[in-house]
C-alpha positions as CSV (number, residue, x, y, z in Angstrom):
1,M,-74.0,41.8,14.1
2,R,-73.2,39.5,11.2
3,K,-75.5,37.8,8.6
4,N,-77.0,34.5,9.6
5,M,-75.8,32.2,6.8
6,A,-77.7,29.2,8.2
7,K,-80.9,31.1,8.0
8,E,-80.1,32.4,4.5
9,K,-79.5,28.8,3.3
10,L,-82.8,27.6,4.8
11,K,-84.7,30.5,3.1
12,S,-83.2,29.5,-0.2
13,G,-84.4,25.9,0.2
14,E,-81.1,24.3,1.2
15,T,-80.6,21.7,3.8
16,I,-78.3,22.7,6.7
17,I,-76.5,20.3,9.0
18,G,-75.3,21.2,12.5
19,T,-74.3,19.6,15.8
20,F,-75.2,20.0,19.4
21,C,-72.2,21.0,21.6
22,E,-72.7,19.7,25.1
23,L,-69.2,20.6,26.3
24,D,-67.6,23.9,27.4
25,A,-64.9,23.7,24.8
26,P,-64.5,26.7,22.5
27,A,-61.7,24.9,20.5
28,L,-64.2,22.1,19.8
29,V,-66.7,24.6,18.3
30,E,-63.9,25.9,16.1
31,V,-63.2,22.4,14.8
32,V,-66.9,21.9,14.0
33,G,-66.7,25.1,11.9
34,H,-63.5,24.1,10.1
35,L,-65.1,20.7,9.3
36,G,-67.8,22.5,7.4
37,F,-70.9,22.3,9.6
38,D,-73.5,25.0,9.0
39,F,-74.4,25.7,12.6
40,V,-73.7,24.7,16.2
41,V,-76.4,24.3,18.9
42,I,-74.7,25.3,22.2
43,D,-76.6,23.2,24.7
44,A,-77.5,25.2,27.8
45,E,-80.4,22.8,28.6
46,H,-78.6,19.4,29.1
47,G,-75.1,20.9,28.9
48,P,-73.3,22.4,31.9
49,M,-72.7,25.9,30.4
50,D,-73.8,29.1,31.9
51,V,-74.2,32.4,30.0
52,T,-70.5,33.3,30.3
53,A,-69.4,29.9,28.9
54,C,-72.0,30.2,26.1
55,G,-70.6,33.6,25.3
56,S,-67.1,32.0,24.8
57,L,-68.5,29.3,22.6
58,V,-70.4,31.9,20.5
59,M,-67.2,33.8,20.0
60,A,-65.5,30.6,18.8
61,A,-68.3,30.0,16.3
62,D,-68.0,33.6,15.1
63,N,-64.3,33.0,14.5
64,V,-65.0,30.3,12.0
65,G,-68.1,31.6,10.3
66,L,-70.4,29.1,12.1
67,T,-73.9,30.1,13.0
68,P,-74.2,29.9,16.8
69,I,-77.6,28.8,18.3
70,V,-78.3,28.3,22.0
71,R,-80.7,25.7,23.3
72,V,-82.1,27.5,26.3
73,A,-83.6,25.6,29.2
74,M,-86.4,28.0,30.3
75,N,-88.9,29.9,28.2
76,V,-88.5,33.0,30.3
77,Q,-87.9,36.4,28.6
78,Q,-85.0,37.7,30.7
79,N,-83.3,34.3,30.6
80,I,-83.5,34.1,26.8
81,L,-82.3,37.7,26.4
82,R,-79.0,37.0,28.1
83,Y,-78.0,34.3,25.6
84,L,-78.9,36.5,22.7
85,D,-77.1,39.5,24.1
86,V,-73.8,37.6,24.0
87,G,-74.2,37.1,20.3
88,A,-76.2,33.9,19.6
89,L,-77.9,34.1,16.2
90,G,-80.8,32.0,17.3
91,V,-82.4,30.1,20.1
92,Q,-83.7,26.5,20.2
93,M,-86.5,26.1,22.7
94,P,-87.5,22.7,24.2
95,M,-90.9,21.7,25.5
96,I,-92.9,24.1,23.4
97,N,-96.4,22.6,23.7
98,T,-98.9,25.3,22.8
99,K,-99.3,28.3,20.5
100,E,-99.0,30.5,23.6
101,D,-95.6,28.9,24.4
102,A,-94.4,29.6,20.9
103,E,-95.7,33.2,21.0
104,A,-93.8,33.7,24.2
105,V,-90.6,32.7,22.6
106,V,-91.2,35.2,19.7
107,R,-91.8,38.0,22.2
108,S,-88.5,37.2,24.0
109,V,-86.4,36.9,20.8
110,K,-87.6,39.7,18.7
111,Y,-87.3,43.5,19.4
112,P,-90.3,45.8,19.1
113,P,-92.5,46.1,17.2
114,V,-92.4,42.3,16.6
115,G,-91.6,41.3,20.2
116,R,-90.5,42.7,23.6
117,R,-86.8,42.0,23.8
118,G,-85.0,44.6,25.9
119,L,-82.4,46.7,24.0
120,A,-78.9,47.6,25.2
121,P,-75.5,48.2,23.5
122,V,-74.4,44.6,24.2
123,R,-72.0,42.3,22.3
124,A,-74.7,41.2,19.8
125,A,-75.0,44.9,18.8
126,D,-71.2,45.3,18.6
127,Y,-71.5,47.3,21.8
128,G,-73.2,50.1,19.8
129,L,-69.8,51.0,18.2
130,T,-70.3,50.0,14.5
131,S,-73.9,51.1,13.7
132,S,-76.9,52.7,15.4
133,L,-79.0,50.7,17.7
134,S,-81.9,51.4,15.4
135,D,-80.2,49.7,12.5
136,Y,-79.1,46.9,14.7
137,V,-82.7,46.2,15.8
138,K,-83.8,45.9,12.2
139,M,-81.0,43.5,11.4
140,A,-81.5,41.4,14.6
141,N,-85.2,40.9,13.9
142,E,-84.3,39.7,10.4
143,E,-81.3,37.5,11.2
144,T,-82.2,35.9,14.5
145,M,-83.6,32.4,14.2
146,I,-86.3,30.7,16.3
147,I,-86.4,27.0,16.5
148,T,-89.1,25.4,18.6
149,H,-89.3,21.7,19.7
150,V,-92.1,19.2,19.3
151,E,-91.3,16.4,21.7
152,T,-94.6,15.6,23.5
153,L,-98.0,14.3,22.5
154,D,-99.5,17.7,23.7
155,A,-97.2,19.4,21.2
156,V,-98.2,17.0,18.5
157,E,-101.9,17.8,19.1
158,N,-101.3,21.5,19.1
159,L,-98.9,21.6,16.1
160,P,-101.4,23.1,13.7
161,D,-101.9,26.1,15.9
162,M,-98.1,26.5,16.5
163,L,-97.4,26.4,12.8
164,A,-99.5,29.6,12.5
165,V,-96.9,31.6,14.4
166,S,-95.2,33.3,11.5
167,E,-91.9,34.2,13.1
168,I,-90.9,30.6,13.8
169,D,-88.2,29.4,11.4
170,V,-87.8,25.8,12.3
171,V,-90.0,23.2,14.1
172,F,-87.7,20.6,15.5
173,I,-88.6,17.0,16.4
174,G,-86.8,15.7,19.4
175,P,-86.9,11.9,18.9
176,T,-85.8,10.9,22.4
177,D,-88.4,12.9,24.4
178,L,-91.0,12.1,21.7
179,S,-90.3,8.4,22.2
180,S,-90.9,8.8,26.0
181,S,-94.1,10.7,25.4
182,M,-95.3,7.9,23.1
183,G,-94.6,5.2,25.7
184,Y,-91.3,4.0,24.1
185,P,-88.7,5.8,26.3
186,G,-85.3,5.8,24.5
187,E,-86.6,3.6,21.6
188,F,-86.5,6.4,19.1
189,K,-86.0,3.9,16.3
190,H,-89.3,2.1,17.2
191,P,-91.4,1.9,14.0
192,E,-94.2,3.9,15.6
193,V,-91.8,6.6,16.7
194,Q,-90.2,6.8,13.2
195,S,-93.7,6.8,11.6
196,M,-94.7,9.7,13.8
197,I,-91.5,11.6,12.9
198,E,-92.2,11.2,9.2
199,K,-95.8,12.3,9.7
200,L,-94.8,15.4,11.7
201,G,-92.1,16.3,9.2
202,R,-94.7,16.4,6.4
203,Q,-97.1,18.4,8.6
204,I,-94.4,20.9,9.4
205,Q,-93.4,21.3,5.7
206,D,-97.0,21.7,4.7
207,G,-97.4,24.4,7.3
208,G,-94.6,26.4,5.6
209,K,-91.8,25.8,8.2
210,A,-88.5,24.1,7.9
211,A,-88.6,20.7,9.6
212,G,-85.7,19.8,12.0
213,V,-84.7,16.6,13.6
214,Y,-81.8,15.0,15.5
215,A,-80.0,12.2,13.6
216,G,-77.5,10.1,15.5
217,N,-75.7,8.9,12.5
218,A,-75.2,9.7,8.8
219,E,-77.7,6.9,7.7
220,D,-80.4,8.5,9.8
221,A,-79.5,11.9,8.5
222,R,-79.9,10.7,4.8
223,R,-83.3,9.2,5.6
224,Y,-84.6,12.3,7.3
225,K,-83.3,14.4,4.4
226,Q,-85.3,12.2,2.0
227,W,-88.3,12.8,4.2
228,G,-87.9,16.5,3.6
229,F,-86.2,17.6,6.8
230,R,-83.8,20.5,6.2
231,Y,-82.4,21.3,9.6
232,I,-80.5,18.2,10.7
233,T,-78.4,17.9,13.8
234,T,-76.2,15.4,15.5
235,G,-74.1,15.6,18.7
236,V,-70.4,16.4,19.3
237,M,-70.2,13.4,21.7
238,K,-71.8,11.2,19.1
239,L,-69.2,12.3,16.5
240,L,-66.4,11.7,19.0
241,A,-67.7,8.3,19.9
242,Q,-68.3,7.1,16.4
243,G,-64.9,8.3,15.2
244,G,-63.1,6.8,18.2
245,Q,-64.9,3.5,18.0
246,G,-64.2,3.3,14.2
247,Y,-60.5,4.0,14.8
248,L,-60.1,1.4,17.5
249,E,-61.9,-1.2,15.5
250,M,-59.6,-0.7,12.5
251,A,-56.4,-0.2,14.6
252,R,-57.0,-3.4,16.6
């Protein structure tokens, strides 16, 4: 297992920038790494990838020193375990609405005595070939990241309790689902939605966690950074669309 440089940067107070990858394309993950992004969120919630495909994308991230995180669709222990076993250095969990939801993620991600993750000489442990499983467990518990989402009004209400879960590294605001929960579906730039994002960002920071958010463009990313968000994502499809549209506008 290798050191999680994205987590290290967060712990030192830096802002890290990553992108969701919604496509089963290992070469695209390598490009993201070569461009200088800090992490990639392999999207096994809205993306089509199964565990095998995610494993290939994790290997591509490892090849370029990119921190691989998987957005897992179901908060189920044996489901989460499989994505970690292929080498993901963190999980990003949507629809975490209560402290109990958050604690369940921790139990699934961390090995005993912190959690209940099952242990085996899997790829994440270098198949047990480079160090003892005992040493691996200690390193995995230190290096693996937990990112939980706030994207419903229930989560907003329960946020103070969820911030008390010490093992969570990042609390991530999902603007699209949050806008739906607030009655403005898809209008994530609505003033009330943006005001809520800013308020939640301050609350997360005051609770001792890194605040995360999705930024569709660089202008949004700069604004969120000014608001104190330190885990900022965009999407590979967004980057392709913006780059392609800009090229065509200039070329034509």
